C-alpha positions in Angstrom: 0.0 0.0 0.0 1.4 3.4 -0.9 1.5 6.3 1.6 -1.3 8.0 -0.4 -3.5 4.8 -0.1 -2.7 4.5 3.6 -3.6 8.1 4.1 -6.9 7.7 2.4 -7.6 4.6 4.4 -6.9 6.4 7.7 -8.8 9.5 6.7 -11.9 7.3 5.7 -11.8 5.7 9.2 -11.4 9.0 11.0 -14.2 10.6 9.1 -16.4 7.5 9.6 -16.0 8.1 13.3 -16.9 11.7 12.8 -13.6 12.9 14.2 -11.8 16.0 13.1 -8.0 16.2 13.0 -8.4 18.4 16.1 -10.3 15.7 17.9 -7.5 13.3 17.2 -5.1 15.9 18.6 -7.1 16.0 21.8 -7.3 12.2 22.0 -3.7 11.2 21.4 -1.6 14.3 21.0 -0.9 14.0 17.3 -0.9 17.5 15.7 -3.6 18.2 13.1 -1.0 19.2 10.6 0.8 15.9 10.9 -2.5 14.0 10.5 -3.1 16.0 7.4 0.3 15.2 6.0 -0.3 11.5 6.7 -3.8 11.5 5.2 -2.5 13.3 2.0 0.3 10.7 1.6 3.1 13.2 2.2 4.3 11.4 5.4 4.6 7.8 6.4 3.3 7.4 9.9 5.7 5.8 12.4 4.7 2.6 14.2 4.1 4.7 17.4 1.6 6.9 15.5 0.0 3.8 14.0 -0.4 2.3 17.5 -2.2 5.5 18.7 -4.4 5.7 15.7 -5.3 2.0 15.8 -6.7 2.3 19.3 -8.7 5.4 18.5 -10.0 4.2 15.1 -10.6 0.6 16.5 -8.3 -0.9 13.8 -5.9 -3.8 14.1 -2.4 -2.5 14.9 -0.7 -5.4 13.1 -2.8 -4.8 10.0 -1.9 -1.1 10.0 1.8 -2.0 10.4 1.5 -4.3 7.3 -0.4 -1.7 5.3 2.3 0.9 6.1 5.1 -1.5 5.0 6.4 -2.5 8.4 6.1 -6.2 7.6 9.0 -7.3 9.8 7.7 -5.3 12.7 4.2 -6.7 12.2 5.5 -10.2 12.3 7.4 -9.5 15.5 4.2 -8.0 17.0 2.3 -11.1 16.2 4.8 -13.3 17.9 5.1 -10.9 20.9 1.3 -10.8 21.3 1.2 -14.5 21.5 4.0 -14.8 24.1 3.5 -11.7 26.2 4.2 -13.4 29.5 5.4 -16.7 28.3 8.8 -15.2 27.3 11.1 -18.1 26.6 9.8 -21.6 26.2 13.1 -23.2 27.1 13.5 -21.0 30.1 10.0 -21.7 31.4 10.1 -25.3 30.2 6.8 -24.7 28.6 6.2 -25.8 25.0 3.6 -23.5 23.6 3.8 -24.8 20.0 0.6 -26.7 20.2 -1.4 -24.0 22.0 -3.9 -21.8 20.2 -4.4 -18.1 21.0 -7.1 -18.8 23.6 -4.8 -21.2 25.5 -2.0 -18.7 25.4 -4.3 -15.9 26.7 -5.5 -18.2 29.5 -1.9 -19.0 30.4 -1.0 -15.3 30.4 -4.0 -14.6 32.7 -2.8 -17.3 35.1 0.7 -15.9 35.1 -0.7 -12.4 35.9 -2.7 -13.9 38.7 0.4 -15.6 40.1 2.4 -12.3 39.9 -0.3 -10.3 41.7 -0.6 -13.0 44.3 3.2 -12.9 44.9 3.1 -9.0 45.1 0.3 -9.2 47.6 2.2 -11.7 49.8 5.3 -9.5 49.7 3.2 -6.6 51.1 1.9 -8.6 54.0 
């Protein structure tokens, strides 16, 4: 996707939500002039900007990274999102190869539970 096509895509979503560039500025501190440059294809938004816009526009961040040409980063994000808390399979002795996304999310919730329990016990 070219910068111009990406800009049109983002503008369409912004307008579909009935947001002005000034609204976006208030929501995530991106200047209206920068939004305009991106939407007119004159600037390629950084992954940080895409992250902010994805949350406001309710768009998939990884999809936006791919559309903007950040394919390597998008692939890394996919892997990172699957293993947020299960960092190293060999370190944790956990084989996650056969787990689906729901299993990994459940495992991550359990890890967060254990962490919070440990923090609570330290405070007592």
